[in-house]
C-alpha positions in Angstrom: -21.8 -29.5 28.4 -24.3 -28.9 31.4 -21.3 -27.8 33.7 -20.5 -25.2 31.1 -24.1 -24.0 31.0 -24.4 -23.9 34.7 -21.4 -21.8 35.0 -22.6 -19.2 32.3 -26.0 -19.0 33.8 -24.5 -18.6 37.3 -23.6 -14.9 36.3 -27.1 -14.2 34.8 -28.0 -10.6 35.9 -24.6 -9.6 36.6 -22.8 -6.9 35.1 -19.3 -8.5 35.9 -19.9 -11.5 34.0 -16.6 -11.3 32.4 -14.6 -11.7 35.4 -16.5 -14.2 36.8 -16.8 -16.5 33.6 -12.9 -16.5 33.4 -13.3 -19.8 35.5 -14.6 -21.5 32.5 -10.9 -22.1 31.6 -10.8 -24.8 34.4 -13.7 -26.7 33.2 -12.9 -29.7 31.0 -13.8 -29.3 27.2 -16.7 -31.9 26.2 -15.5 -34.6 24.0 -18.6 -34.1 22.0 -21.4 -31.8 21.5 -24.8 -31.4 19.8 -24.9 -29.7 16.2 -27.3 -29.0 13.4 -25.9 -30.8 10.6 -26.4 -32.0 6.8 -25.0 -35.6 5.9 -23.2 -36.3 2.7 -25.0 -39.5 2.2 -28.0 -37.5 1.8 -26.9 -34.7 -0.7 -29.0 -36.3 -3.5 -32.4 -36.6 -1.2 -34.0 -33.8 -3.3 -33.0 -34.6 -6.7 -35.9 -34.0 -9.2 -37.8 -31.4 -6.9 -38.3 -27.8 -7.6 -36.4 -25.6 -5.1 -39.4 -24.5 -3.5 -40.5 -27.9 -2.7 -37.1 -29.1 -1.0 -37.4 -29.0 2.8 -34.9 -28.1 5.2 -36.7 -30.0 7.9 -35.9 -33.4 6.1 -32.2 -32.6 5.7 -31.1 -30.6 8.8 -30.3 -33.1 11.8 -29.3 -32.5 15.3 -26.7 -34.9 16.2 -23.9 -35.5 18.6 -20.4 -34.6 16.9 -16.6 -34.9 18.1 -15.3 -31.9 19.3 -12.2 -30.9 17.0 -8.8 -30.0 18.4 -8.2 -26.2 18.1 -5.6 -24.9 15.7 -3.1 -21.9 16.2 -5.2 -18.6 16.1 -8.6 -20.3 16.8 -11.1 -20.1 19.4 -13.7 -22.5 20.8 -16.9 -20.8 21.8 -19.9 -22.3 23.9 -22.8 -21.1 21.7 -25.8 -19.8 23.5 -27.7 -18.6 20.2 -27.5 -18.4 16.5 -29.7 -17.5 13.7 -31.0 -18.4 10.4 -29.4 -17.1 7.0 -30.1 -17.9 3.5 -26.8 -19.9 3.2 -27.9 -22.4 5.8 -31.4 -22.7 3.7 -28.8 -23.4 0.7 -26.9 -25.8 2.4 -30.0 -27.7 3.6 -31.4 -28.0 0.2 -28.1 -28.7 -1.3 -28.2 -25.7 -3.9 -26.7 -24.5 -5.7 -24.3 -27.5 -5.0 -23.7 -29.7 -1.8 -21.5 -27.8 0.4 -19.3 -31.0 1.1 -17.4 -29.7 -2.2 -16.5 -26.6 -0.3 -15.2 -28.7 2.7 -13.2 -30.9 0.4 -11.6 -27.9 -1.3 -10.7 -26.4 2.1 -9.3 -29.6 3.3 -6.6 -29.5 0.5 -5.1 -26.1 1.9 -3.2 -27.8 5.1 -3.0 -30.6 7.4 -4.9 -28.5 9.7 -7.9 -27.6 7.4 -8.3 -31.3 6.7 -10.3 -31.6 9.9 -13.2 -30.0 8.0 -13.6 -32.7 5.4 -16.1 -34.7 7.1 -19.2 -36.8 6.2 -21.4 -34.2 8.0 -21.4 -30.4 7.9 -22.1 -28.4 11.1 -23.8 -25.4 9.6 -24.6 -21.8 10.9 -22.8 -18.5 10.2 -24.1 -16.6 13.3 -23.1 -17.2 16.9 -23.4 -15.3 20.4 -21.6 -17.1 23.2 -18.8 -17.4 25.8 -15.0 -18.0 24.8 -13.9 -21.6 26.5 -10.4 -22.1 25.1 -8.1 -20.3 22.7 -5.5 -21.8 20.3 -1.7 -21.0 20.3 -1.1 -17.4 19.3 -4.4 -15.9 20.5 -3.8 -12.8 22.7 -7.0 -10.7 22.4 -9.4 -12.9 23.8 -9.5 -15.4 26.7 -11.9 -17.9 28.3 -14.9 -16.1 29.9 -15.1 -13.3 27.2 -18.8 -12.7 26.0 -18.6 -12.6 22.3 -20.4 -12.6 18.9 -18.7 -14.0 15.8 -18.7 -12.6 12.3 -18.5 -15.3 9.6 -15.4 -14.4 7.5 -12.7 -17.0 7.6 -9.5 -16.2 6.0 -5.9 -17.4 5.9 -4.3 -14.1 5.4 -1.3 -15.9 4.0 -1.6 -14.3 0.6 -0.7 -10.7 -0.3 -4.0 -10.1 -1.9 -5.8 -10.2 1.4 -4.0 -7.5 3.3 -5.6 -4.5 1.5 -9.0 -5.9 1.8 -9.5 -9.5 3.5 -12.5 -10.1 1.3 -10.1 -10.3 -1.5 -7.9 -12.9 -0.1 -8.1 -16.0 -2.3 -8.6 -18.2 0.7 -11.7 -16.1 2.0 -14.5 -18.5 3.0 -17.9 -18.0 4.9 -17.7 -19.9 8.2 -20.4 -22.4 8.6 -21.1 -22.5 4.9 -17.8 -22.9 3.3 -16.3 -24.4 6.4 -17.2 -27.0 8.9 -17.9 -26.4 12.8 -20.4 -23.6 12.4 -22.6 -21.7 14.7 -25.8 -23.7 14.8 -24.5 -25.9 17.6 -23.6 -26.1 21.3 -20.0 -25.5 20.4 -18.3 -23.7 17.5 -14.6 -23.2 16.3 -13.7 -20.0 15.0 -10.6 -18.0 14.0 -9.9 -15.6 16.9 -10.2 -12.7 14.3 -13.9 -13.7 13.7 -14.6 -12.4 17.3 -16.0 -9.3 18.5 -17.7 -8.2 21.7 -21.2 -9.2 22.6 -23.4 -5.9 22.7 -24.1 -5.7 26.6 -27.6 -4.6 26.2 -28.9 -7.5 24.2 -30.0 -11.0 24.9 -28.3 -13.8 23.4 -30.5 -14.5 20.7 -30.7 -10.7 19.6 -27.0 -10.4 19.7 -26.5 -13.4 17.6 -28.9 -12.2 15.0 -27.0 -9.2 13.2 -23.7 -10.6 12.5 -24.1 -11.8 8.9 -26.9 -9.5 7.7 -25.9 -6.3 9.3 -22.1 -6.7 8.4 -23.4 -7.5 4.9 -25.6 -4.4 4.8 -22.9 -2.2 6.2 -20.2 -3.1 3.4 -22.7 -3.2 0.6 -24.3 0.3 1.5 -21.9 2.3 3.7 -18.3 1.2 3.0 -16.1 2.6 0.4 -16.0 -1.0 -1.0 -19.7 -1.0 -1.6 -21.9 2.2 -2.5 -20.2 4.6 -0.1 -23.5 6.1 0.9 -23.5 9.7 2.0 -26.0 12.0 3.8 -28.9 13.0 1.6 -28.7 9.9 -0.8 -31.9 8.3 -2.0 -31.7 4.7 -1.5 -34.0 2.1 -2.9 -34.0 -1.0 -0.8 -35.4 -4.2 -2.0 -37.1 -6.4 0.9 -36.7 -3.6 3.3 -38.1 -5.4 6.2 -36.3 -8.6 5.7 -33.0 -9.9 7.3 -30.8 -7.6 4.9 -33.3 -4.9 4.3 -34.2 -4.4 7.8 -30.5 -3.5 8.6 -30.1 -1.6 5.1 -33.0 0.6 6.2 -31.6 1.4 9.6 -28.2 2.1 8.3 -29.8 4.5 5.7 -31.6 6.3 8.5 -28.8 6.3 10.7 -26.5 7.9 8.1 -28.7 10.6 6.9 -30.0 9.0 3.7 -33.4 8.7 2.3 -34.6 5.0 2.1 -37.3 4.2 -0.3 -38.6 1.0 1.4 -40.0 -1.6 -1.1 -41.9 -4.5 0.6 -44.7 -7.0 -0.5 -47.4 -6.4 2.5 -49.0 -3.7 4.5 -47.5 -5.4 7.6 -44.0 -5.2 6.0 -44.7 -1.6 5.2 -45.7 -0.7 8.9 -42.4 -2.3 10.0 -40.5 0.0 7.7 -42.2 3.1 9.1 -41.8 1.9 12.7 -38.1 2.0 11.8 -38.5 5.6 10.8 -38.7 5.3 7.0 -41.4 7.7 5.3 -41.3 6.5 1.8 -42.6 3.0 1.3 -43.8 1.1 -1.8 -46.0 -2.0 -1.3 -45.2 -3.8 -4.6 -47.9 -6.4 -3.8 -50.6 -3.8 -3.3 -49.5 -1.7 -6.3 -49.2 -4.7 -8.4 -45.8 -4.4 -9.7 -45.0 -7.3 -12.1 -41.6 -6.9 -13.6 -42.0 -10.3 -15.6 -44.8 -10.7 -18.2 -43.8 -14.3 -18.4 -41.1 -16.7 -17.4 -38.9 -15.3 -20.3 -39.7 -11.7 -20.9 -39.3 -8.7 -18.7 -41.9 -5.8 -18.9 -39.9 -2.5 -19.5 -43.4 -0.6 -18.8 -43.2 -2.0 -15.4 -39.8 -0.5 -14.7 -41.0 2.8 -15.9 -44.1 2.7 -13.8 -41.7 1.9 -10.8 -39.4 5.0 -11.7 -42.4 7.2 -11.9 -43.5 5.9 -8.5 -40.1 6.6 -7.0 -40.2 10.2 -8.3 -43.6 10.8 -6.9 -42.3 9.9 -3.4 -38.9 12.0 -3.6 -40.0 15.0 -5.4 -38.5 14.1 -8.7 -35.4 12.2 -7.7 -34.3 9.1 -8.7 -32.1 6.6 -6.5 -28.7 7.2 -6.0 -28.2 3.6 -4.9 -30.2 0.7 -5.2 -29.7 -2.0 -2.6 -30.0 -5.1 -4.7 -30.3 -8.9 -3.3 -33.4 -10.2 -4.9 -31.5 -10.8 -8.1 -33.4 -12.2 -11.3 -36.9 -10.9 -10.3 -35.8 -7.3 -9.8 -32.4 -6.6 -11.4 -33.5 -5.4 -14.7 -35.8 -2.8 -12.8 -33.0 -1.9 -10.6 -30.7 -1.0 -13.4 -33.5 1.1 -15.1 -34.5 3.1 -12.0 -31.0 4.0 -10.6 -30.3 7.8 -11.3 -27.7 8.8 -13.9 -24.4 8.0 -12.5 -25.9 5.9 -9.7 -25.1 2.7 -8.3 -26.5 -0.9 -8.3 -24.9 -2.6 -5.5 -25.8 -6.3 -5.2 -24.9 -9.2 -2.6 -27.1 -12.0 -3.5 -29.7 -13.4 -5.9 -32.5 -14.9 -3.8 -34.9 -15.2 -6.6 -32.5 -16.5 -9.2 -28.7 -16.0 -10.2 -29.1 -15.3 -13.9 -29.9 -11.8 -14.2 -31.3 -9.8 -17.3 -31.1 -6.2 -17.9 -31.0 -3.7 -20.8 -27.5 -2.5 -20.9 -28.4 0.7 -22.8 -29.4 2.1 -19.3 -26.2 1.2 -17.7 -23.5 2.3 -20.3 -25.5 5.5 -21.6 -26.4 6.7 -18.1 -23.0 6.0 -16.6 -24.4 3.9 -13.9 -22.4 1.1 -11.9 -22.9 -2.2 -10.8 -21.0 -3.3 -7.7 -20.6 -6.8 -6.2 -20.4 -7.0 -2.8 -19.9 -10.1 -0.4 -20.3 -10.1 3.5 -17.6 -7.7 4.9 -14.0 -7.7 6.0 -12.9 -7.7 9.8 -13.2 -3.8 10.2 -16.4 -3.4 8.4 -17.8 -6.4 10.7 -16.4 -4.7 13.7 -17.8 -1.1 13.0 -21.2 -2.6 12.0 -21.2 -4.4 15.5 -20.0 -1.3 17.3 -23.3 0.5 15.7 -25.3 -2.3 17.5 -23.4 -2.0 20.7 -23.9 1.8 20.8 -27.8 1.4 20.3 -27.8 3.1 17.1 -28.6 -0.1 15.1 -31.0 -2.7 16.7 -31.6 -6.5 16.2 -34.5 -7.6 14.0 -35.5 -10.9 15.6 -39.1 -11.8 15.0 -39.2 -15.1 16.6 -36.7 -17.9 18.1 -36.7 -21.6 18.1 -34.8 -24.2 20.2 -31.8 -25.8 18.6 -33.9 -29.0 18.1 -36.2 -27.0 15.8 -33.6 -25.6 13.5 -35.0 -27.3 10.5 -38.5 -25.7 10.9 -36.6 -22.3 11.4 -35.0 -22.8 8.1 -38.2 -24.0 6.3 -39.8 -20.6 7.5 -36.9 -18.6 5.9 -36.9 -20.8 2.9 -40.5 -20.1 2.3 -40.2 -16.4 3.1 -42.8 -16.9 6.1 -40.6 -14.7 8.4 -40.0 -11.2 9.0 -36.3 -9.7 9.9 -34.2 -12.4 11.3 -35.4 -16.1 12.9 -33.1 -16.9 15.9 -32.2 -20.4 17.2 -31.3 -21.0 21.0 -28.4 -23.3 21.2 -27.2 -23.6 24.8 -29.7 -20.9 26.3 -32.5 -22.5 27.8 -35.0 -19.5 27.2 -35.2 -16.2 25.6 -34.3 -13.1 27.3 -31.0 -14.1 29.0 -27.6 -12.4 28.7 -28.5 -8.9 29.2 -25.4 -7.0 31.0 -26.5 -3.5 30.5 -30.2 -3.1 31.5 -29.9 1.0 31.5 -28.8 1.1 27.9 -31.5 -1.5 27.0 -34.3 0.5 28.7 -33.6 3.4 26.3 -34.1 1.4 23.3 -36.7 -1.4 24.3 -39.2 -0.5 21.7 -36.7 -0.5 18.8 -35.3 -3.8 20.1 -38.7 -5.4 20.0 -40.0 -4.0 16.7 -40.1 -7.2 14.7 -41.0 -9.6 17.6 -43.9 -11.8 17.0 -44.0 -10.9 13.3 
């Protein structure tokens, strides 16, 4: 592994890195590598504890694991950096169920997928790094290519997947529903997960947008989601967070009008630094959508609607960008405009949603479910990053050995934007190949740093 790292580091500062890194094809593939894992024999370790009290620092381990053989259509990537997503948090606390169930199900697909059913699960759904090897049938990518990986794993043997790969019955999220994920020194991906690394970004910056930026793109911009257009009023919950930070940028970049809902003055300031003018600090303004554990407060929905109209000059949201779930969903359905859309991709505050259906059916609103993105959507989202129109939201990074701590911070909502993890990269700041483009966006790239 050290030889691989030295070869990658040897081209640091070069704008011809791809050509020079082609020599990686001549280096032997290590028989094993370090990965962040959860273990099957620990799946019951948090039984009886409340979700908040389950600690990823106890369940996420860095251990040496065997390097798997490549199947046709796959690539082996030397991972320089990765990032923490909520699915890694869910994996680490074994909710809503241990991910070993996913690996067992995937193993039944074929003799090749049986490799994934192991007593450990190498997690992680983001990665930036360098291709080491490609399996039979891969023609687009070669050893030495600097890449980022999106997290859609799909078999594409069913007709249903060929209109929208997210509808394929064998669609899975890499590193969550499959093994050999990105929080590791090596990762196994399907070649159609790979995209060019944005050349002006560092490894840790390039690794951070993959899952959340692609998810926000499909949810907000794609015709499979809300199909946002210029001038749309978009209510964005958690607008400075991992998903919301990209939704806010996509809304601004696409000519929409974001209303950023946050929970602190610091987060409100971050939204303004991104260019948003309409911000609601729901903590400062005392919004409480539930009067007790079982009862929502419609008066608070109405107060939120009035606050939105005050900011917009009387307009209701065309689109509500939903992901908190239980805590906010009733309010989201209420405040969306007549004929508007609530588009949801997660339920970080709870999966069981309650809302007053009268405000949905009588006002002809829509609820749209959105889950990650297909390859085309992920590619388009990554292209916006590569062009310098959308920027990474990394607030801090940790070495691979401290992945548990990084996941703990995300679990306890002690973070802003994205929390990065250095895998092979020894320090932050490496991997920039286009310093000129970077210099034009330095302030935007660093907006979230240190928060």
